[in-house]
C-alpha positions in Angstrom: 12.8 -140.9 -51.9 15.2 -139.5 -54.2 17.6 -137.7 -51.9 21.0 -137.9 -53.5 24.0 -139.2 -51.5 27.7 -139.2 -52.2 28.4 -141.8 -54.8 31.3 -144.3 -55.0 33.9 -142.8 -57.2 35.5 -145.0 -59.8 37.6 -144.4 -63.0 36.5 -147.6 -64.5 33.6 -147.6 -66.9 30.4 -149.2 -65.8 30.5 -152.9 -66.7 27.7 -155.2 -67.7 27.2 -154.6 -71.5 24.9 -157.6 -71.4 22.6 -155.8 -69.0 22.6 -152.8 -71.2 21.6 -154.9 -74.1 18.7 -156.3 -72.1 17.6 -152.8 -71.1 17.6 -151.8 -74.8 15.6 -154.9 -75.7 12.8 -154.1 -73.1 11.9 -150.5 -72.7 12.2 -149.2 -69.2 8.6 -147.9 -69.3 7.4 -151.5 -69.7 9.4 -152.6 -66.7 8.2 -149.6 -64.8 4.6 -150.6 -65.5 5.4 -154.2 -64.5 7.0 -153.1 -61.2 4.0 -150.9 -60.4 1.6 -153.7 -61.1 3.6 -156.3 -59.1 3.9 -154.1 -56.1 0.3 -152.9 -56.3 -1.0 -156.5 -56.3 1.3 -157.3 -53.3 -1.3 -156.1 -50.9 -3.9 -158.3 -52.4 -1.5 -161.3 -52.2 -0.8 -160.5 -48.5 -4.6 -160.5 -47.9 -5.1 -163.8 -49.6 -2.0 -165.3 -47.9 -3.2 -164.4 -44.4 -6.5 -166.1 -45.2 -4.8 -169.4 -44.9 -1.6 -168.8 -42.9 -0.4 -166.8 -39.9 1.1 -163.4 -40.7 4.6 -164.4 -39.6 4.3 -167.5 -41.8 3.3 -165.3 -44.8 6.3 -163.0 -44.2 8.7 -165.9 -43.8 7.4 -167.5 -47.0 7.7 -164.2 -48.8 11.3 -163.7 -47.7 12.2 -167.3 -48.4 11.0 -167.3 -52.0 12.3 -163.8 -52.6 15.8 -164.8 -51.4 15.6 -167.8 -53.7 15.1 -165.6 -56.7 18.0 -163.4 -55.8 20.2 -166.4 -55.1 19.5 -167.6 -58.6 20.3 -164.2 -60.0 23.5 -164.1 -58.1 24.5 -167.5 -59.3 23.8 -166.6 -63.0 25.8 -163.3 -62.6 28.5 -165.1 -60.5 28.1 -162.6 -57.7 29.4 -163.4 -54.2 28.0 -162.5 -50.8 29.6 -159.4 -49.3 32.5 -159.8 -46.9 33.3 -158.0 -43.7 31.7 -158.3 -40.2 30.9 -154.6 -40.2 29.0 -154.9 -43.5 27.0 -157.9 -42.3 26.2 -156.1 -39.0 24.8 -153.1 -40.9 22.9 -155.4 -43.3 21.4 -157.2 -40.3 19.9 -153.9 -39.1 18.7 -153.0 -42.6 17.2 -156.5 -43.0 15.1 -156.0 -39.9 14.0 -152.4 -40.6 13.5 -152.7 -44.4 12.2 -156.2 -44.7 11.3 -158.3 -41.6 9.5 -155.5 -39.7 7.5 -153.8 -42.4 6.5 -157.1 -44.1 5.3 -158.5 -40.8 3.4 -155.3 -39.9 1.6 -155.2 -43.3 0.7 -158.9 -42.9 -0.7 -158.4 -39.4 -2.5 -155.2 -40.4 -4.4 -156.9 -43.2 -6.0 -159.2 -40.7 -8.3 -156.3 -39.8 -8.1 -153.7 -42.5 -8.7 -153.9 -46.3 -5.8 -154.3 -48.7 -6.8 -151.0 -50.3 -6.2 -149.1 -47.0 -2.9 -150.9 -46.5 -1.8 -149.9 -50.0 -2.7 -146.3 -49.4 -0.8 -146.3 -46.1 2.2 -147.5 -48.0 2.1 -144.3 -50.0 2.8 -142.2 -46.9 6.4 -143.4 -46.9 7.7 -140.4 -48.8 6.0 -138.1 -46.3 7.6 -139.9 -43.4 10.9 -139.8 -45.3 10.8 -136.1 -45.8 9.9 -135.4 -42.2 12.7 -137.7 -40.9 15.3 -136.4 -43.4 14.9 -132.9 -42.0 16.0 -134.2 -38.7 18.5 -136.9 -39.6 20.1 -135.5 -42.7 21.8 -132.1 -42.2 22.2 -131.5 -45.9 18.5 -132.0 -46.7 17.1 -128.6 -46.0 13.4 -127.9 -46.1 11.7 -125.6 -48.7 8.3 -124.0 -48.6 7.1 -126.4 -51.3 8.3 -129.5 -49.5 6.9 -128.4 -46.1 3.6 -127.6 -47.9 3.7 -131.1 -49.4 4.1 -132.6 -46.0 1.1 -130.8 -44.6 -1.0 -131.7 -47.7 0.0 -135.3 -47.5 -1.0 -135.7 -43.9 -4.3 -133.9 -44.6 -4.8 -136.7 -47.2 -4.2 -139.3 -44.5 -6.8 -137.8 -42.3 -9.2 -137.8 -45.3 -8.6 -141.5 -45.9 -9.2 -142.2 -42.3 -12.4 -140.2 -42.1 -11.3 -137.9 -39.3 -14.4 -135.7 -39.5 -16.5 -138.7 -38.7 -14.5 -139.5 -35.6 -12.7 -142.3 -37.4 -15.8 -144.4 -37.1 -15.5 -148.0 -38.4 -11.7 -147.7 -38.4 -9.6 -150.4 -36.9 -6.9 -148.4 -35.1 -4.6 -151.4 -34.5 -4.4 -152.5 -38.1 -4.2 -149.0 -39.5 -1.4 -148.1 -37.0 0.6 -151.2 -38.0 0.3 -150.3 -41.7 1.5 -146.7 -41.0 4.3 -148.0 -38.9 5.4 -150.3 -41.7 5.5 -147.3 -44.0 7.5 -145.4 -41.5 10.1 -148.1 -41.2 11.1 -147.8 -44.9 12.5 -144.2 -44.6 14.1 -145.1 -41.3 15.8 -148.0 -43.1 17.1 -146.0 -46.1 18.4 -143.3 -43.9 20.3 -145.9 -41.9 21.6 -147.5 -45.1 22.6 -144.1 -46.5 24.6 -143.4 -43.3 26.3 -146.8 -43.1 26.6 -148.3 -46.5 27.1 -145.4 -48.8 30.1 -145.9 -51.0 30.2 -149.7 -50.5 32.3 -151.5 -53.1 29.8 -154.4 -53.1 27.2 -154.7 -55.9 23.6 -153.9 -55.3 22.6 -157.5 -56.0 25.2 -158.9 -53.5 24.1 -156.6 -50.7 20.4 -157.0 -51.4 20.7 -160.8 -51.6 22.5 -160.8 -48.2 20.0 -158.5 -46.7 17.0 -160.7 -47.7 18.9 -163.7 -46.5 19.4 -162.2 -43.1 15.7 -161.1 -43.0 14.7 -164.7 -43.8 16.9 -166.0 -41.0 15.3 -163.5 -38.6 11.8 -164.7 -39.5 12.9 -168.3 -39.3 13.8 -167.6 -35.6 10.7 -165.5 -34.8 8.0 -167.5 -36.6 8.2 -170.7 -34.5 8.0 -168.7 -31.3 4.6 -167.2 -32.2 3.0 -169.7 -34.5 2.5 -173.4 -34.8 3.0 -175.5 -38.0 -0.1 -175.4 -40.1 -2.2 -178.6 -40.1 -3.1 -178.1 -43.7 -1.7 -176.1 -46.7 -4.5 -174.3 -48.5 -3.5 -174.1 -52.2 -4.6 -170.6 -53.1 -3.1 -168.8 -50.0 0.1 -170.9 -50.6 0.3 -169.7 -54.2 -0.3 -166.2 -53.1 2.7 -166.4 -50.7 4.9 -167.9 -53.4 3.9 -165.1 -55.8 4.4 -162.5 -53.1 7.9 -163.7 -52.5 9.1 -164.7 -56.0 7.5 -161.8 -57.9 6.6 -159.1 -55.3 10.0 -159.3 -53.5 12.7 -161.1 -55.5 11.8 -160.2 -59.1 10.6 -156.8 -58.1 13.9 -155.9 -56.4 15.7 -156.9 -59.6 13.4 -154.6 -61.6 13.8 -151.8 -59.1 17.5 -151.6 -59.1 17.7 -152.0 -62.8 15.4 -149.0 -63.2 17.3 -146.9 -60.7 20.6 -147.7 -62.6 19.1 -146.9 -66.0 16.8 -143.9 -65.5 17.9 -142.6 -62.1 16.2 -142.6 -58.7 14.0 -139.6 -59.4 12.2 -141.3 -62.2 12.3 -144.8 -60.6 10.7 -143.5 -57.4 7.6 -142.4 -59.3 6.4 -146.0 -59.0 5.4 -145.0 -55.4 2.5 -143.0 -56.9 1.1 -145.9 -58.9 1.1 -148.6 -56.2 -1.9 -147.3 -54.2 -3.9 -146.9 -57.4 -3.3 -150.5 -58.5 -3.7 -151.8 -54.9 -7.1 -150.1 -54.6 -8.3 -151.3 -58.0 -7.1 -154.9 -57.2 -8.8 -154.9 -53.8 -12.1 -153.6 -55.2 -12.2 -155.7 -58.3 -10.8 -159.0 -57.0 -11.6 -159.0 -53.3 -14.8 -157.0 -53.6 -13.6 -154.6 -50.9 -15.9 -151.6 -50.2 -14.6 -148.2 -51.1 -16.0 -144.9 -49.6 -15.5 -141.7 -51.5 -13.0 -140.4 -49.0 -10.6 -143.3 -49.7 -9.7 -142.4 -53.3 -10.0 -138.7 -52.7 -7.7 -138.9 -49.7 -5.3 -141.1 -51.6 -5.0 -138.5 -54.4 -4.2 -135.8 -51.7 -1.6 -138.1 -50.1 0.1 -138.6 -53.5 0.0 -134.9 -54.3 1.6 -134.1 -51.0 4.2 -136.9 -51.5 5.1 -135.6 -54.9 5.7 -132.1 -53.5 7.9 -133.4 -50.7 10.2 -135.0 -53.4 10.6 -131.9 -55.5 14.0 -130.3 -55.6 15.9 -127.8 -57.6 17.7 -129.4 -60.5 21.5 -129.3 -60.3 23.1 -129.3 -63.7 25.3 -132.4 -64.1 27.8 -130.4 -66.1 28.2 -127.9 -63.4 28.8 -130.4 -60.7 30.9 -132.8 -62.8 29.0 -135.8 -61.4 27.2 -138.5 -63.1 23.4 -138.8 -63.1 23.6 -142.5 -62.6 23.6 -143.9 -59.1 26.9 -145.6 -58.2 26.3 -147.0 -54.8 23.7 -149.3 -53.3 22.8 -146.6 -50.8 21.7 -144.3 -53.7 19.5 -147.0 -55.1 18.0 -147.7 -51.7 17.3 -144.1 -51.1 16.1 -143.3 -54.5 13.8 -146.3 -55.0 10.2 -146.4 -53.9 9.2 -148.0 -50.7 8.6 -151.7 -51.2 5.3 -152.9 -50.0 
């Protein structure tokens, strides 16, 4: 999802030389590979977590530990939470659409579908994003290539689901929840783009507040639909901790760092590695069964998603704009959908 949005203009040079030093010390390709692996394994961790805890409890734990990681990062960098009622209202909506809702939907979906299928459903986010942007973003005009990519991508979805077999053996409820989770991401970034573009707050401050709000939302919802567990199985608990600390908090720090360094177009390519890693992890670790149509359909989905993201290159010199994203909305729109 690399649609450009108007950036925040500033005459001041970009601060954070220390961050630049860290980026030079650890090549962005390594961090890209780490992010792909962490997010790819997130679907396995969700599956393991729901083996011992209710889906809402898994989501709450994920958000709690993810928020804790960002809180530590904010304390180290001496960042403050954003101010302004309007900003917090927009962040409340973003927290629900980008975190609380999709995280919960994926957790519930994996009660009945394999983690491999959930990971592939996540890869449809760019397809949903392209379809929605044609309606919601007036400046995002379709091209023949992008429309073709949309059609190819959804053909891949039908291949994954085994449409020619009448979807036999498919759990419609779980699959629908995974697809809805993937749909919620582009809805969320379109909302963020419309409401928070040009914010003077830092990415870390806004993201930390967003996760905090999502955690509060789950803290309210979870007791209404679940009861306190009578035991705390260790392996599922460790999976939830890893899902939150690594798959949410640490991954978000990596994500925004990559967007800031190499730009949203390159950073979003992580989307195409997530289902590959999720499928490999599900088969190798969880011994999930894999029919031929699943990997073939996944490749078709990724090919279509790649086409929907293709755009003519606008020379930076001609436009006089920087290639680096300046606002949190650009990073949100340019980054891959978080599983």
